[in-house]
C-alpha positions in Angstrom: 34.4 -17.6 -58.8 33.3 -19.7 -55.8 29.7 -20.9 -55.9 27.4 -22.3 -53.2 24.5 -24.6 -54.0 21.6 -25.1 -51.6 18.9 -27.8 -52.0 15.9 -27.9 -49.7 13.3 -30.7 -49.4 9.8 -30.4 -47.9 7.9 -33.0 -46.0 6.2 -34.2 -49.2 9.6 -35.0 -50.9 9.6 -32.0 -53.2 12.9 -30.3 -53.7 14.2 -26.9 -54.8 17.7 -26.0 -55.6 19.4 -22.5 -55.8 22.9 -21.5 -56.6 24.8 -18.3 -55.9 28.2 -17.0 -56.7 30.1 -15.3 -53.9 33.4 -13.6 -53.2 35.3 -13.3 -50.0 36.4 -9.8 -49.4 39.5 -9.5 -47.2 39.5 -6.9 -44.4 40.9 -3.4 -45.1 44.3 -3.1 -43.4 44.4 -0.2 -40.9 47.8 1.4 -40.7 49.9 4.1 -39.2 52.9 6.4 -39.5 54.6 8.2 -36.6 56.3 11.5 -37.1 59.9 11.5 -38.0 59.8 7.9 -39.0 60.1 7.0 -35.3 59.5 3.6 -33.9 55.7 3.2 -33.8 55.7 -0.2 -32.0 54.3 1.2 -28.7 51.6 3.2 -30.4 50.5 0.2 -32.4 50.4 -2.2 -29.4 46.9 -3.4 -28.5 45.3 -2.3 -31.8 44.4 -3.9 -35.1 47.3 -2.1 -36.9 48.3 -4.2 -39.8 50.0 -1.7 -42.2 52.7 0.9 -41.9 54.2 3.7 -44.0 57.8 4.7 -44.1 59.8 7.2 -46.1 63.4 7.0 -47.5 65.5 8.9 -50.0 67.5 7.0 -52.6 70.3 9.3 -51.5 70.4 7.8 -48.1 73.0 5.1 -47.6 70.6 3.2 -45.2 67.4 2.8 -47.2 66.4 -0.7 -45.9 65.5 -0.9 -43.1 66.9 2.5 -42.3 69.6 3.7 -39.9 69.0 2.3 -36.4 65.5 1.1 -37.4 65.8 -2.6 -36.8 62.3 -2.4 -35.3 61.0 -2.2 -38.9 62.3 -5.7 -39.6 60.6 -7.0 -36.4 57.3 -5.5 -37.4 57.5 -6.7 -41.0 58.4 -10.2 -40.0 55.5 -10.3 -37.6 53.1 -9.7 -40.5 52.7 -5.9 -40.6 52.5 -4.9 -44.3 55.0 -2.1 -45.0 54.5 0.6 -47.6 58.1 1.9 -48.2 58.1 5.3 -50.0 61.3 5.7 -51.9 62.0 9.2 -53.2 64.3 10.8 -55.7 64.1 13.8 -53.4 67.5 14.2 -51.7 67.7 13.8 -47.9 69.4 11.6 -45.4 72.9 12.0 -46.9 75.7 14.2 -45.5 75.7 16.5 -48.6 74.2 16.8 -52.0 77.4 16.0 -53.9 78.3 13.0 -56.0 78.4 9.6 -54.3 80.8 6.7 -55.0 80.2 3.3 -53.3 80.4 -0.4 -53.9 77.4 -2.7 -54.0 77.9 -6.5 -54.2 81.3 -6.0 -55.6 80.3 -3.4 -58.2 81.6 0.1 -58.0 79.1 2.9 -58.7 79.5 6.6 -59.1 76.3 8.6 -58.9 76.3 12.3 -59.9 74.9 15.1 -57.7 71.1 15.6 -58.0 70.3 17.9 -60.9 66.6 18.7 -60.3 64.7 21.0 -58.0 61.1 20.2 -57.0 58.4 21.7 -54.7 59.2 25.1 -56.2 56.7 27.0 -54.1 57.5 30.8 -54.3 59.3 32.1 -51.3 60.6 28.7 -50.2 63.9 26.9 -50.5 63.5 24.4 -53.4 64.5 20.8 -52.5 67.0 19.0 -54.6 66.2 15.7 -56.3 67.8 13.3 -58.7 66.4 14.3 -62.1 64.2 12.3 -64.3 66.7 12.6 -67.1 69.4 11.3 -64.8 67.2 8.3 -64.0 66.6 7.6 -67.7 70.3 7.9 -68.5 71.1 5.2 -66.0 73.0 7.6 -63.7 71.0 6.6 -60.7 71.3 2.8 -61.2 73.8 2.7 -58.3 71.2 4.1 -56.0 68.7 1.4 -57.1 71.3 -1.3 -56.7 72.2 -0.2 -53.2 68.5 -0.1 -52.1 67.9 -3.5 -53.6 70.9 -5.1 -52.0 69.7 -3.9 -48.6 66.1 -4.9 -49.3 67.0 -8.5 -50.0 68.2 -8.8 -46.4 64.9 -7.9 -44.8 63.2 -11.2 -45.0 59.9 -10.0 -46.3 58.3 -8.2 -49.2 57.1 -4.6 -49.1 55.2 -2.3 -51.4 57.6 0.2 -53.0 55.9 3.5 -53.5 57.9 5.7 -55.8 57.6 9.3 -54.7 55.6 10.7 -51.8 53.4 13.0 -53.8 54.3 13.8 -57.4 51.6 16.5 -57.5 53.2 18.3 -54.6 56.6 17.9 -56.2 55.4 19.3 -59.6 52.7 21.8 -58.6 55.0 24.8 -59.3 57.0 23.1 -62.0 60.5 21.6 -61.8 63.9 22.5 -63.0 66.6 20.0 -64.2 70.1 21.0 -65.3 69.0 24.6 -65.7 65.9 23.8 -67.8 62.4 24.6 -66.4 59.5 22.2 -66.9 55.8 23.0 -66.3 53.7 20.9 -64.0 52.3 18.9 -66.9 55.7 18.4 -68.5 57.1 17.3 -65.1 54.3 14.7 -64.8 55.1 13.2 -68.2 58.8 13.0 -67.4 58.1 11.5 -64.0 56.0 8.7 -65.5 58.9 7.8 -67.8 61.3 7.7 -64.9 58.9 5.6 -62.7 58.6 3.1 -65.6 62.4 2.9 -65.8 62.7 2.3 -62.1 60.0 -0.3 -61.9 61.4 -2.1 -64.9 64.8 -2.0 -63.4 63.6 -3.6 -60.1 61.3 -6.2 -61.8 64.2 -7.4 -63.9 66.0 -8.4 -60.7 65.3 -11.1 -58.2 62.9 -9.5 -55.6 61.7 -10.7 -52.3 58.4 -12.6 -52.5 55.4 -10.2 -52.1 57.1 -7.2 -53.6 54.6 -4.7 -55.1 54.8 -1.2 -56.6 52.9 2.0 -56.7 53.4 5.7 -57.4 52.7 8.4 -54.9 50.1 11.2 -55.3 48.4 13.5 -53.0 45.4 13.3 -55.3 44.4 16.9 -55.1 44.4 17.7 -58.9 42.3 15.8 -61.4 44.4 16.5 -64.5 47.6 15.6 -62.7 46.1 12.3 -61.5 45.0 11.5 -65.0 48.5 12.3 -66.5 50.3 10.2 -63.9 48.2 7.1 -64.4 48.5 6.1 -68.1 47.8 2.4 -68.8 51.4 1.9 -69.9 52.5 2.7 -66.3 49.6 0.9 -64.6 50.4 -2.4 -66.2 53.6 -2.2 -64.1 52.0 -1.2 -60.8 50.0 -3.1 -58.3 48.2 -0.4 -56.4 46.5 2.9 -57.0 47.4 5.5 -54.3 46.3 8.8 -53.0 46.4 10.6 -49.7 43.4 11.9 -47.7 43.2 14.8 -45.3 40.4 16.7 -43.6 41.5 20.3 -43.5 38.2 22.2 -43.7 35.4 22.2 -41.2 33.0 20.9 -43.9 35.2 17.9 -44.9 33.5 14.6 -44.3 35.4 11.3 -44.4 33.2 10.0 -47.2 33.8 13.1 -49.3 37.5 13.2 -48.7 38.1 9.5 -49.5 35.7 9.7 -52.4 37.2 12.6 -54.3 40.1 10.9 -56.0 38.3 7.6 -56.4 35.6 9.4 -58.4 38.3 10.9 -60.7 39.9 7.5 -61.1 36.6 5.9 -62.0 35.7 8.6 -64.5 39.2 9.1 -66.1 41.4 6.0 -65.8 41.6 2.9 -67.9 40.6 -0.7 -67.1 44.1 -1.8 -65.9 44.2 1.1 -63.4 40.7 0.4 -62.2 41.6 -3.3 -61.6 44.2 -2.2 -58.9 43.3 -1.9 -55.2 44.0 1.3 -53.4 46.7 2.0 -50.8 46.1 5.2 -48.9 49.6 5.9 -47.7 48.5 8.9 -45.6 45.2 10.0 -44.1 44.5 12.4 -41.3 42.3 15.0 -39.7 43.7 18.4 -38.7 43.0 19.4 -35.2 42.7 23.1 -36.0 39.6 22.5 -38.0 38.4 19.4 -36.0 39.3 19.7 -32.3 37.3 16.5 -31.7 39.5 14.3 -33.9 38.1 11.1 -32.5 34.6 12.0 -33.7 35.9 12.4 -37.3 38.0 9.2 -37.1 35.0 7.3 -36.0 33.3 8.2 -39.3 36.1 6.6 -41.4 35.1 2.9 -41.2 31.5 3.4 -42.6 32.9 5.7 -45.3 35.4 3.1 -46.4 32.7 0.4 -46.3 30.4 2.5 -48.4 33.1 3.3 -51.0 34.1 -0.3 -51.3 30.5 -1.3 -51.9 30.4 1.0 -54.9 31.8 0.7 -58.4 35.5 1.2 -58.8 38.7 0.2 -57.1 38.6 -1.2 -53.6 40.4 0.6 -50.8 42.7 -2.1 -49.3 44.9 -0.2 -46.8 44.6 3.1 -45.0 47.6 4.4 -43.0 47.0 7.2 -40.5 49.7 10.0 -40.7 50.4 11.0 -37.1 52.5 14.0 -38.2 51.9 17.4 -39.9 48.2 17.9 -40.8 47.3 14.6 -39.1 49.0 15.1 -35.8 46.9 13.5 -33.1 46.3 15.9 -30.2 46.0 14.8 -27.6 47.9 11.7 -28.8 46.4 9.2 -26.3 42.9 10.1 -27.2 43.6 10.0 -30.9 45.3 6.6 -30.7 42.3 5.2 -28.8 40.1 6.5 -31.6 42.2 4.7 -34.2 42.2 1.5 -32.2 38.4 1.7 -32.0 38.0 2.5 -35.7 40.3 -0.3 -36.8 38.4 -2.8 -34.6 35.3 -2.2 -36.7 34.3 -3.5 -40.2 35.6 -3.2 -42.8 38.9 -3.4 -40.8 37.9 -6.2 -38.4 
């Protein structure tokens, strides 16, 4: 730990010496996501935006950087830190059938996704590659394709596996005709995430590659189940998402909720990891004055980072869904102002 020593001498020649340890805390990185995975370059111009969230399905043939998304390479090579959410959820492919393709001279055949997730009653349940399929090595071709593309990017990213496991599992999952409860799905997901991270870490990765697992962070028991120490030894970040969706929600309370659970429930390895908030936002229906709420975020993050527990390192605003900025120009101005203040500046 760095230490400073100060010695003072008075006019009579008497001296006194004091020492103190100190740490240099890097600024929190303020980030962004634009609806539909669109090019956010214009929105980020003129602001202290240093982080970015993107979403891809392993089913998509264009995971890195994404189809017609060369702007992501430009931003990443300019120093913007990219959080790439890679999902087993199936989208971005022409159909949900088997895939056969060649990667670096190796021919792979990947079966059709066998799992359904987000099984909310009255909705169409999305398909996903199953955790058993991952553990059986049936999805290795998808991993190989993503890795081959990733190596061409020229910079490292954080690979976040899943968007929100709690949202995926809340109503249970079904794989190959067998139903699993929320808790069972969490345990199976952890096994699959360990497999995927181990698979990637056994390969040559771009410098700066890190890993995390995605959670909305709205259920305490789920958060505990999905962060065993056996998994956290393989991950570099904690992660949760933060939204203000009630008129009584404060920034401090919303960012604090999952942190408090982590401090109370997780092990020492987990608590040694910094926090990457992949999504945060404020819903205009409850907060018509979005800029006023956004302005309260910097002091909330500063207070939380001064308290015991993991340090929040990145916060990426989600300009879509619950976080849609309306009007957009006013919201962006508020984000620029917030990210110009400590602990961001």
